[in-house]
TILUM-116377 format. One line per 10 residues: number of its first residue (from 1); for each residue z, x, y of N, C-alpha, C. Coordinates in steps of 0.2 Angstrom, whole numbers, plus 5000, padded with zeros to 4 digits. Each point is the difference from the previous one (the first is absolute). Layout:
N
NUM> Z,X,Y,Z,X,Y,Z,X,Y ~ ...
***
This chain:
361
1> 4823,4900,5083,5006,4997,4997,5003,4995,5004 ~ 5001,4994,4998,5002,4994,5004,5008,5002,5001 ~ 5002,4997,5006,5007,5001,5002,5005,4998,4995 ~ 4999,4994,4997,5004,4997,4996,5001,5004,4993 ~ 4994,5002,4998,5000,5005,4994,5004,5006,5001 ~ 4998,5003,5006,5003,5006,5002,5008,5000,5000 ~ 5002,4994,5003,5007,4999,5000,5004,4999,4993 ~ 4996,4997,4996,5002,4999,4993,5002,5007,4997 ~ 4995,5004,5000,5001,5007,4998,5006,5003,5002 ~ 5001,5000,5007,5006,5003,5003,5006,4996,4998
11> 5000,4993,5000,5006,4997,4997,5002,5002,4993 ~ 4995,5001,4996,5002,5001,4993,5003,5007,5000 ~ 4997,5005,5004,5003,5007,5000,5007,4999,5003 ~ 5001,4997,5005,5007,4999,5003,5005,4996,4995 ~ 4997,4995,4996,5004,4997,4995,5002,5005,4995 ~ 4996,5004,4997,5001,5005,4995,5006,5004,5002 ~ 4999,5002,5007,5005,5005,5002,5007,4997,5001 ~ 5000,4994,5003,5007,4996,5000,5003,4999,4994 ~ 4996,4997,4995,5003,4999,4993,5002,5007,4997 ~ 4997,5005,5002,5002,5007,4997,5007,5002,5004
21> 5000,4998,5006,5006,5002,5004,5006,4996,4997 ~ 4999,4994,4999,5006,4996,4997,5002,5002,4993 ~ 4995,5002,4996,5002,5002,4993,5003,5007,5000 ~ 4998,5005,5004,5003,5007,5000,5007,5000,5003 ~ 5001,4995,5005,5007,5000,5003,5005,4996,4997 ~ 4999,4996,4995,5005,4996,4997,5000,5000,4992 ~ 5002,5006,4998,5001,5000,4992,5006,4997,4998 ~ 5001,4999,4994,5006,4997,4997,5006,5006,5000 ~ 4998,5006,4999,5004,5006,5000,4996,5006,5002 ~ 5003,5003,5005,4997,5007,5002,5000,5005,4995
31> 5005,4999,4995,5000,5005,4994,4994,4999,4995 ~ 4997,4994,5001,4995,4999,4995,4994,4997,5004 ~ 4995,5005,5002,4994,4999,5003,4995,5004,4997 ~ 4994,4997,4999,4994,5003,4997,4998,5005,5006 ~ 4998,5006,4997,4999,5006,5005,4994,4998,5005 ~ 4995,4996,4998,4995,4999,5006,5003,4995,5005 ~ 5006,4997,4999,5003,4996,5005,5005,5003,5004 ~ 5001,5007,4999,5005,5004,5004,4996,5004,5005 ~ 5003,5002,5005,4997,5005,5005,5000,5007,4997 ~ 4996,5004,5003,5000,5007,4998,5007,5003,5003
41> 5003,5004,4996,5007,5003,5002,4999,5004,5007 ~ 4995,5004,5000,4998,5003,5007,4993,5001,5000 ~ 4997,5006,4999,4992,5000,5000,4997,4996,4994 ~ 4994,4998,5002,4997,4996,4994,4998,4993,5002 ~ 4997,4996,4996,4998,4994,5001,5000,4995,4994 ~ 5003,4995,5001,5000,4995,4994,4997,4993,5003 ~ 4998,4996,4995,4997,4993,5003,5005,4997,5005 ~ 5006,5000,4999,5005,4997,5005,4999,5003,5007 ~ 4999,5007,5000,4999,5003,5007,4994,4998,5003 ~ 4996,4996,4997,4994,4997,5003,5001,4993,5004
51> 5005,4997,4998,5001,4993,5002,5001,4999,5008 ~ 5005,5004,5002,5002,4999,5008,4994,5003,5004 ~ 4997,5006,4998,4995,5002,5005,4994,4995,4999 ~ 4999,4997,4995,4994,4995,4999,5001,4995,5005 ~ 5006,4997,5001,5002,4995,5005,4999,5002,5007 ~ 5002,5006,5001,4999,5003,5007,4992,5001,5002 ~ 4997,5002,4995,4992,5001,5000,4997,4993,5002 ~ 5002,4995,4996,4998,4993,5001,5002,4997,5007 ~ 5006,5002,5002,5002,4998,5007,4995,5003,5005 ~ 4998,5006,4999,4995,5003,5005,4994,4996,5000
61> 4997,4998,4994,4994,4995,5000,5001,4994,5004 ~ 5006,4997,4998,5002,4993,5003,5000,5001,5008 ~ 5003,5006,5002,5001,5001,5007,4993,5000,5004 ~ 4995,5003,4997,4993,5000,5003,4998,4993,5000 ~ 5000,4996,4995,4998,4993,5000,5003,4996,5005 ~ 5007,5002,5001,5004,4996,5005,4998,5002,5007 ~ 4999,5007,5001,4998,5002,5007,4993,4998,5002 ~ 4996,4999,4995,4993,4997,5002,5000,4994,5004 ~ 5005,4996,4998,5001,4993,5004,5002,5001,5007 ~ 5003,5006,5002,5002,5002,5007,4995,5005,5003
71> 4994,5001,4996,4995,5004,5003,5002,5007,5001 ~ 5005,5002,4996,5003,5007,5000,5002,5002,5007 ~ 5002,4995,5004,5003,5002,5007,5007,4999,5000 ~ 5003,5004,5004,5007,5000,5001,5001,4995,5005 ~ 5004,4995,4999,5002,4995,5004,5007,4997,5000 ~ 5002,4996,5005,5007,4998,5000,5001,4995,4994 ~ 4996,4995,4998,5001,4996,4994,5001,5004,4994 ~ 4995,5005,4999,5000,5004,4994,5007,5004,5000 ~ 5002,5003,5005,5006,5005,4999,5006,4995,4999 ~ 5000,4994,5003,5006,4996,4999,5000,4998,4992
81> 4994,4999,4997,5000,4998,4993,5002,5006,4996 ~ 4998,5006,5002,5001,5006,4996,5008,5002,5000 ~ 5002,4999,5006,5007,5002,5001,5005,4995,4996 ~ 4998,4994,5001,5004,4994,4996,5000,5002,4993 ~ 4994,5001,4997,4999,5001,4993,5004,5007,4998 ~ 4999,5005,5004,5003,5006,4998,5008,4999,5000 ~ 5003,4997,5005,5007,4999,5000,5002,4995,4994 ~ 4996,4995,4998,5002,4996,4995,5000,5003,4993 ~ 4995,5004,4999,4999,5004,4994,5006,5005,4999 ~ 5002,5003,5005,5005,5005,5000,5007,4997,4999
91> 5001,4994,5003,5006,4997,4999,5001,4997,4993 ~ 4994,4997,4997,5001,4998,4993,5001,5006,4996 ~ 4997,5005,5001,5002,5006,4996,5007,5002,5000 ~ 5003,5000,5006,5007,5002,5001,5004,4994,4997 ~ 4998,4994,5000,5004,4995,4997,5000,5001,4992 ~ 4994,5002,4997,5000,5001,4993,5005,5006,4998 ~ 5000,5005,5004,5004,5006,4999,5008,4998,5001 ~ 5001,4995,5004,5007,4998,5001,5002,4996,4995 ~ 4996,4995,4997,5002,4996,4994,5000,5005,4994 ~ 4996,5004,4999,5000,5005,4994,5006,5004,5000
101> 5003,5001,5006,5006,5004,5000,5007,4996,5000 ~ 4999,4994,4998,5006,4995,5000,5002,4998,5007 ~ 4995,4999,5005,5002,4998,5006,5005,5005,5003 ~ 4998,5006,5000,5004,5006,5003,5001,5000,5007 ~ 5004,5005,5003,5001,5000,5007,4994,5004,5002 ~ 4999,5000,5007,4994,5004,5003,5000,5007,4999 ~ 5006,5003,4999,5001,5007,4999,4997,5002,4993 ~ 5000,4995,4995,4997,5002,4994,4993,4997,4999 ~ 4997,4997,5005,4993,4997,4999,4995,5005,5000 ~ 4996,5000,4995,4994,5004,5000,4995,4998,5005
111> 4997,5004,5004,4996,4998,5006,4992,5000,4997 ~ 4998,5005,4997,4993,5001,4998,4999,4995,4994 ~ 4994,4998,4998,4999,4996,4994,4992,4998,5000 ~ 4998,4997,4995,4993,4998,4999,4997,4996,5006 ~ 5004,4994,5001,4997,4996,5006,5001,5004,5007 ~ 5005,5004,5000,5000,5003,5007,4994,5005,5001 ~ 4999,5004,4994,4994,5004,5001,4993,4996,5001 ~ 4999,4994,4997,4995,4996,5001,4999,4998,5007 ~ 5006,4998,5003,5001,4998,5007,4997,5006,5005 ~ 5003,5006,4999,4998,5005,5004,4993,5002,5000
121> 4997,5000,4994,4993,5002,4999,4996,4995,5003 ~ 5002,4994,4999,4996,4994,5003,4999,5001,5007 ~ 5006,5001,5003,5001,5001,5007,4995,5005,5003 ~ 5001,5006,4997,4997,5006,5003,4992,5000,4998 ~ 4998,4997,4995,4993,4999,4998,4997,4995,5005 ~ 5003,4995,5002,4997,4995,5005,5000,5004,5007 ~ 5005,5003,5002,5000,5004,5007,4995,5005,5000 ~ 4999,5004,4994,4995,5005,5000,4993,4997,5000 ~ 4999,4995,4996,4993,4998,4999,4998,4995,5006 ~ 5004,4998,5004,4998,4996,5006,5000,5005,5006
131> 5001,5006,5000,5000,5005,5005,4996,5006,4999 ~ 4997,5001,4994,4996,5005,4998,4994,4998,4997 ~ 4994,5002,5002,4994,4998,4997,5000,5002,4993 ~ 4997,4995,4996,5000,5000,4993,4997,5007,4997 ~ 4995,5003,5003,4997,5006,4998,5005,5006,5000 ~ 5005,4999,5004,5005,5006,5000,5005,4999,4995 ~ 5001,4994,4997,5006,4999,4995,5000,5005,4994 ~ 4994,5001,4997,5000,5005,4994,5003,5007,5003 ~ 4998,5002,5006,5002,5007,5002,5008,4999,5001 ~ 5002,4995,5003,5007,4999,5001,5004,5000,4993
141> 4997,4997,4995,5004,5000,4994,5000,5007,4997 ~ 4995,5004,5001,5000,5007,4998,5005,5004,5004 ~ 5001,4999,5006,5004,5003,5005,5008,4999,4998 ~ 5001,4993,4999,5007,4998,4998,5002,5003,4993 ~ 4995,5001,4995,5002,5002,4994,5001,5008,5000 ~ 4996,5003,5004,5000,5007,5001,5007,5002,5003 ~ 5002,4996,5005,5006,5002,5004,5006,4999,4995 ~ 4999,4994,4996,5006,4999,4995,5000,5006,4995 ~ 4994,5002,4998,5000,5005,4995,5003,5007,5003 ~ 4999,5001,5006,5003,5006,5003,5008,4999,5000
151> 5002,4994,5002,5007,4999,5000,5003,5001,4993 ~ 4997,4998,4995,5003,5000,4993,5000,5008,4998 ~ 4995,5003,5002,4999,5007,4998,5006,5005,5003 ~ 5001,4998,5007,5004,5004,5004,5008,4998,4999 ~ 5001,4994,4997,5006,4997,5000,5003,4998,4993 ~ 4998,5004,4995,5002,4999,4994,4999,4993,4997 ~ 4994,4998,5002,4998,4993,4999,4999,4998,4993 ~ 4999,5005,4995,4999,4999,4993,5006,5002,4996 ~ 5005,5001,5003,5007,5001,4997,5003,4994,4998 ~ 5002,4999,4994,5004,4994,4998,5007,5000,5001
161> 5002,5000,5007,5007,5001,5001,5002,4998,5008 ~ 5006,5000,5002,5002,4999,5007,4997,5004,5005 ~ 4998,5006,4998,4997,5005,5005,4993,4998,5002 ~ 4997,4996,4996,4993,4997,5002,5000,4998,5007 ~ 4995,5001,5004,5000,4998,5007,5000,4993,5001 ~ 4997,4996,4995,5001,4993,5000,5007,4997,5000 ~ 5004,5003,4996,5007,4998,4999,5004,5003,5006 ~ 4998,5005,5003,5004,5003,5006,4999,4995,5006 ~ 4993,4998,5001,4999,4996,5006,5003,4993,4999 ~ 4999,4997,4994,5003,4994,4999,5008,5000,5001
171> 5003,5005,4997,5007,5000,5001,5003,5001,5007 ~ 4996,5004,5003,5001,5002,5007,5000,4993,5005 ~ 4994,4997,4999,4999,4994,5004,5003,4994,4998 ~ 5000,4998,4993,5003,4994,4998,5007,5001,4997 ~ 5002,5005,4997,5006,5001,4997,5000,4999,4992 ~ 5003,5004,4996,5000,5000,4993,5002,4993,4997 ~ 5004,4996,5004,5002,4994,4997,4995,4994,5001 ~ 4995,5001,5004,4995,4995,5001,4993,5002,4996 ~ 5001,5004,4995,4994,5003,4996,5001,4999,4993 ~ 4994,4999,4996,5001,5000,4993,5000,5007,4998
181> 5005,5002,4996,5001,5007,4999,4997,5002,4993 ~ 4994,5003,5000,4997,5003,4994,4999,5008,5001 ~ 5006,5003,4998,5000,5007,5002,5000,5001,5008 ~ 5003,4996,5003,5000,5000,5007,4994,4997,5004 ~ 4995,4998,4996,4993,4998,5003,4999,4992,4999 ~ 4999,4997,5006,4998,4993,5000,4992,4999,4999 ~ 4998,4997,4995,4993,4999,4999,4996,4997,5005 ~ 5004,4996,5005,4996,4996,5005,5003,5003,5007 ~ 5001,5006,5000,5003,5003,5006,4996,5001,5006 ~ 5002,5003,5005,4997,5000,5007,4993,5005,5000
191> 5001,5006,4997,4994,5004,5001,4995,4998,4995 ~ 5001,4997,4994,4995,4998,4996,4997,4994,5002 ~ 5002,4997,5005,4996,4995,5003,4993,5002,5003 ~ 5000,5007,5002,4994,5002,5003,4994,5000,4995 ~ 5001,5002,4994,4994,5000,4996,4999,4992,4997 ~ 5005,4996,5001,4999,4993,4998,4996,4997,5005 ~ 5000,5002,5006,4996,4997,5006,4993,5002,4998 ~ 4999,5006,4998,4993,5002,4998,4998,4996,4994 ~ 5004,4999,4996,4998,4996,4994,4998,4993,5002 ~ 5003,4997,5004,4998,4993,5003,4994,5001,5004
201> 4999,5005,5003,4994,5001,5004,4994,5001,4996 ~ 5001,5003,4994,4994,5000,4995,4998,4993,4998 ~ 5005,4996,4998,4999,4993,4998,4996,4996,5006 ~ 5002,5002,5006,4997,4997,5006,4992,5002,5000 ~ 4999,5006,4999,4993,5002,4999,4996,4997,4995 ~ 5003,4999,4994,4997,4997,4994,4999,4992,5002 ~ 5004,4997,5004,4999,4993,5002,4994,4999,5004 ~ 4998,5005,5004,4994,5000,5004,4994,5000,4995 ~ 5000,5004,4995,4995,5000,4995,4999,4993,4996 ~ 5006,4997,4999,5000,4994,4996,4997,4994,5003
211> 5000,5000,5007,4998,4994,5003,4994,5002,5004 ~ 4997,5006,5000,4994,5001,5003,4994,4996,4997 ~ 4995,4998,5004,4995,4996,4998,4994,5004,4997 ~ 5001,5001,4994,4995,5004,4996,5000,4998,4993 ~ 4995,5003,4996,4999,4998,4993,5007,5002,4997 ~ 5002,4995,4995,5006,5001,4996,5000,5007,4996 ~ 4994,5001,4997,4999,5006,4996,5001,5006,5004 ~ 4998,5000,5007,5000,5006,5004,5008,5001,5002 ~ 5003,4994,5001,5008,5001,5001,5003,5003,4994 ~ 4998,4998,4994,5003,5002,4994,4999,5008,4999
221> 4994,5002,5002,4999,5007,4999,5004,5004,5005 ~ 5001,4998,5006,5004,5003,5005,5007,5001,4997 ~ 5003,4994,4998,5007,5000,4997,5001,5004,4995 ~ 4995,5000,4995,5001,5005,4994,5000,5007,5002 ~ 4995,5002,5005,4999,5006,5002,5007,5003,5004 ~ 5002,4996,5004,5006,5002,5004,5006,5000,4995 ~ 5001,4995,4996,5006,5000,4995,5000,5006,4996 ~ 4994,5002,4997,4999,5006,4996,5002,5006,5003 ~ 4997,5001,5006,5002,5006,5004,5007,5001,5002 ~ 5003,4994,5002,5007,5001,5001,5004,5001,4994
231> 4999,4997,4995,5003,5001,4993,5000,5008,4998 ~ 4994,5002,5000,4999,5007,4998,5003,5005,5006 ~ 5000,4998,5006,5003,5005,5005,5007,5000,4999 ~ 5003,4994,4998,5007,5000,4999,5002,5005,4994 ~ 4996,4999,4995,5002,5004,4994,4999,5008,5001 ~ 4994,5002,5004,4999,5007,5001,5005,5003,5005 ~ 5002,4996,5005,5004,5003,5005,5008,5000,4997 ~ 5001,4997,4995,5006,4999,4997,5003,5007,4998 ~ 4996,5005,4999,5002,5007,4998,5004,5003,5006 ~ 4998,4998,5006,5004,5003,5005,5005,4995,5004
241> 4999,4993,4998,5003,4995,5003,5002,4995,4994 ~ 5005,5000,4997,5002,4996,4994,4999,4993,5002 ~ 4998,4996,4995,5000,4992,5001,5007,4998,4999 ~ 5002,4997,5005,5008,4998,5000,5001,4994,5004 ~ 5002,4995,4997,5001,4993,5004,5006,5001,5004 ~ 5006,5003,4998,5006,5000,5004,4999,5003,5007 ~ 4995,5005,5001,4999,5003,5006,4993,4997,5003 ~ 4997,4996,4996,4994,4997,5002,4995,5006,5002 ~ 4999,5004,4996,4996,5006,5001,4993,4998,5002 ~ 4996,5005,5004,4993,4998,5001,4996,4999,4994
251> 5001,5004,4995,4996,4999,4993,5002,4993,4997 ~ 5006,4998,5001,5002,4993,4998,4996,4995,5003 ~ 4999,5001,5007,4996,4995,5004,4993,5000,4997 ~ 4997,5006,4999,4993,5000,4997,4999,4997,4994 ~ 5005,5002,4995,4999,4997,4993,5001,4993,5000 ~ 5005,4997,5003,5002,4993,5000,4994,4996,5004 ~ 4998,5002,5005,4995,4997,5004,4993,5000,4996 ~ 4999,5005,4997,4994,5001,4996,5000,4995,4994 ~ 5006,5000,4997,5001,4995,4994,4999,4993,5002 ~ 5003,4999,5006,5000,4993,5003,4993,4998,5002
261> 4996,5004,5003,4993,4999,5001,4996,4998,4994 ~ 5001,5004,4995,4996,5000,4994,5002,4993,4996 ~ 5006,4998,5000,5002,4994,4997,4997,4994,5004 ~ 5000,5001,5007,4997,4994,5004,4993,5000,4998 ~ 4997,5006,5000,4992,5000,4998,4999,4996,4993 ~ 5004,5002,4996,5000,4996,4993,5000,4993,5001 ~ 5005,4998,5003,5001,4992,5001,4995,4997,5004 ~ 4997,5003,5005,4994,4998,5003,4994,4999,4995 ~ 4999,5005,4996,4995,5000,4995,5001,4994,4995 ~ 5006,4999,4998,5001,4995,4995,5000,4993,5003
271> 5003,4999,5006,5001,4994,5003,4994,4998,5004 ~ 4998,5004,5004,4995,4998,5005,4992,5001,4998 ~ 5000,5005,4995,4993,5001,4998,4999,4997,4993 ~ 5005,5001,4995,4999,4997,4994,5002,4992,5000 ~ 5004,4998,5005,5002,4993,5001,5005,4998,4995 ~ 5004,5005,4998,5005,4998,4995,5007,5000,5004 ~ 5002,4994,5001,5007,4999,5004,5005,4997,4996 ~ 4998,4996,4995,5005,4996,4996,5006,5004,4998 ~ 4999,5006,4997,5005,5004,4997,5005,5003,5005 ~ 4998,5000,5007,5004,5003,5005,5004,4995,5004
281> 5000,4993,4999,5003,4995,5004,5007,5001,5000 ~ 5003,5003,4995,5008,5001,4999,5002,5004,5006 ~ 4996,5006,5001,5002,5004,5005,4999,4998,5007 ~ 4996,4995,5001,4999,4997,5007,5006,4996,5002 ~ 5004,4998,4995,5006,4996,5002,5005,5005,5003 ~ 5000,5006,4998,5005,5005,5004,4996,5002,5006 ~ 4994,5001,5000,4996,5003,5005,4999,4996,5007 ~ 5001,4994,4999,4999,4996,5006,5006,4999,5004 ~ 5006,5001,4997,5007,5000,5004,5003,5007,4998 ~ 4998,5006,5001,5002,5006,4997,5007,5002,5002
291> 5001,5000,5007,5007,5002,5002,5005,4995,4998 ~ 4998,4994,5000,5005,4994,4998,5002,5001,4993 ~ 4995,5002,4996,5001,5001,4992,5005,5006,4999 ~ 4998,5005,5004,5004,5006,4999,5007,4999,5002 ~ 5001,4997,5006,5007,4999,5002,5004,4995,4996 ~ 4996,4995,4998,5004,4995,4995,5002,5004,4994 ~ 4996,5004,4997,5001,5004,4994,5006,5004,5001 ~ 5001,5004,5006,5005,5004,5001,5007,4996,5001 ~ 5000,4994,5003,5005,4996,5001,5003,4997,4994 ~ 4995,4998,4996,5002,4997,4993,5003,5005,4996
301> 4998,5006,5000,5003,5005,4996,5007,5001,5002 ~ 5001,5001,5007,5007,5001,5003,5004,4994,4998 ~ 4998,4994,5001,5004,4994,4998,5002,5001,4993 ~ 4996,5002,4995,5002,5000,4993,5005,5005,4999 ~ 5000,5006,5004,5005,5005,4998,5007,4999,5004 ~ 5000,4995,5005,5006,4999,5004,5003,4993,4998 ~ 4997,4995,4998,5003,4994,4998,5003,5000,4993 ~ 5006,4998,5000,5003,5001,4993,5002,4993,4998 ~ 5000,4999,4993,5002,4994,4997,5003,5002,4993 ~ 5007,4997,5000,5003,5002,4994,5002,5007,4999
311> 5001,5004,5005,5001,5007,4999,4994,5005,5000 ~ 4994,4997,4999,4994,5004,5000,4995,4998,5006 ~ 4997,5005,5002,4994,4998,5005,4995,4997,4996 ~ 4996,4996,5004,4994,4997,4997,4995,5005,4997 ~ 5000,5005,5003,4995,5005,4997,5003,5003,4993 ~ 5006,5001,5000,5003,5003,4994,5000,4995,4994 ~ 5001,4993,5002,5000,4995,4995,4993,4999,4997 ~ 4995,5000,5005,4994,4999,4997,4997,5006,4996 ~ 5001,5006,5003,4998,5006,4996,5004,5001,4994 ~ 5006,5000,5000,5004,5002,4994,5001,4994,4995
321> 5001,4994,5002,5001,4995,4996,4994,4996,4997 ~ 4994,5001,5004,4994,4997,4998,4995,5005,4997 ~ 4997,5004,5005,4995,5005,4998,5002,5006,4995 ~ 5006,5003,5002,5002,5005,4996,5003,4998,4993 ~ 5003,4994,5000,5002,4997,4994,4995,4998,4995 ~ 4994,4998,5003,4994,4999,4995,4996,5006,4999 ~ 4999,5004,5005,4995,5005,4999,5003,5007,5000 ~ 5007,5001,5001,5003,5006,5001,5000,5003,5007 ~ 5005,5004,5001,5001,5004,5006,4995,5005,5001 ~ 4994,4999,5002,4995,5005,5000,4995,4999,5005
331> 4995,5004,5001,4995,5000,5005,4996,4993,5000 ~ 4999,4997,4994,4996,4994,4999,5004,4994,5004 ~ 5007,5000,4998,5004,4995,5003,5000,5001,5008 ~ 5001,5006,5002,5000,5002,5007,4994,4997,5004 ~ 4994,5002,4996,4994,4997,5003,4999,4993,5001 ~ 5003,4996,4994,5000,4993,5000,5004,4997,5006 ~ 5005,5004,5002,5004,4998,5006,4996,5000,5006 ~ 4996,5005,5001,4996,5001,5006,4995,4995,5000 ~ 4997,4999,4994,4994,4995,5000,5003,4993,5001 ~ 5006,4999,4998,5003,4993,5001,5001,4999,5008
341> 5002,5005,5004,5000,4999,5007,4993,4999,5003 ~ 4995,5004,4997,4994,4999,5003,4997,4993,4998 ~ 5002,4997,4995,4997,4994,4998,5003,4995,5005 ~ 5007,5000,5001,5003,4996,5005,4997,5000,5007 ~ 4999,5006,5002,4997,5001,5007,4992,4997,4999 ~ 4997,5001,4994,4993,4997,5000,5000,4993,5000 ~ 5005,4996,4997,5000,4993,5000,5001,4998,5007 ~ 5005,5003,5004,5001,4998,5007,4993,5002,5004 ~ 4997,5005,4999,4994,5002,5003,4994,4995,4998 ~ 5000,4998,4994,4995,4995,4998,5001,4993,5004
351> 5006,4998,5000,5001,4994,5004,4998,5000,5007 ~ 5001,5006,5003,4998,5001,5007,4992,5000,5000 ~ 4997,5004,4995,4993,5000,5000,4997,4994,4999 ~ 5002,4996,4996,4997,4993,4999,5001,4995,5006 ~ 5005,5001,5004,5001,4996,5006,4997,5003,5006 ~ 4996,5006,4999,4997,5004,5005,5005,5002,5006 ~ 5006,5002,4998,5005,5002,5004,5000,5008,5000 ~ 4999,5003,5006,5000,5007,5001,5006,5002,5004 ~ 5004,5003,4998,5006,5003,5004,4999,5007,5002 ~ 4999,5000,5007,4998,5007,5003,5006,5003,5002
361> 5001,5006,4998,5006,5004,5002,4997,5006,5003
***
């Protein structure tokens, strides 16, 4: 598989994921959301629960490709780059949380978040993979997940409430005012970062397979095999370890990574083997500037709900007086609102894409 072709497949998967993140995060009304576009209340898995883990999985693949340029060696230039990017991602995440809360005081600022988790997982993945031989990484992934499973089992980790060990640790270290309170549990908290690192490391291992110099059909067979094994392992082990996004359970890691690998395999087959690319160019627009598009989508939504004109916020005016007026106050109008934001970000992304501008965050 040629490098350009391989990267197209990855960009398409990344673009599908980013478009999905924008759509599920920005409905017209949280009272009217189609069930597949909502998260599982506790245990279980919906299509929406695949979006964020897919992006983390893709970040692992991209990290392998990036570290290859540094010969997988720990060096001062590399660590400077990694620390700079980690801090930048974390600060942007905090900025989004600050804006979403109406520019609140620090005492009310939520510290965890999507970009914050990406930042930490990226940092630890680079540190691990430049200091440990790649043949030991699968064992490390297993150890991290086993340790986390033990923590969950011994610390009420499957209880949906403030007595959950995840909630206890987060509140002790960060304080309740700095957390998203879902029955006392923050879905991007401290302890659940452990399996998230394993999640990214799985993506890193898949990145190695994707750019190995071997027949594309052999790569595809490996990917299908690994993806299927992980998917079934997640399902089978779910009887003792429920699939749960909010605590990022080990089975959730297996299921979502397995699904991500299988989707990537499908895209490689369609784009690289069957040579059908035209129908996927739309997603490339989001995929080549993923973090910029995600951040822009979040900030646009925040602007819409905070900027008022004539006594109504822009969000309320557009949703109530345009979408709901013509289509009703329902799930369809709510989805149209989310799609509208995705289209605006797509137009911005297309402009950047046409001008070969790549904003690296």
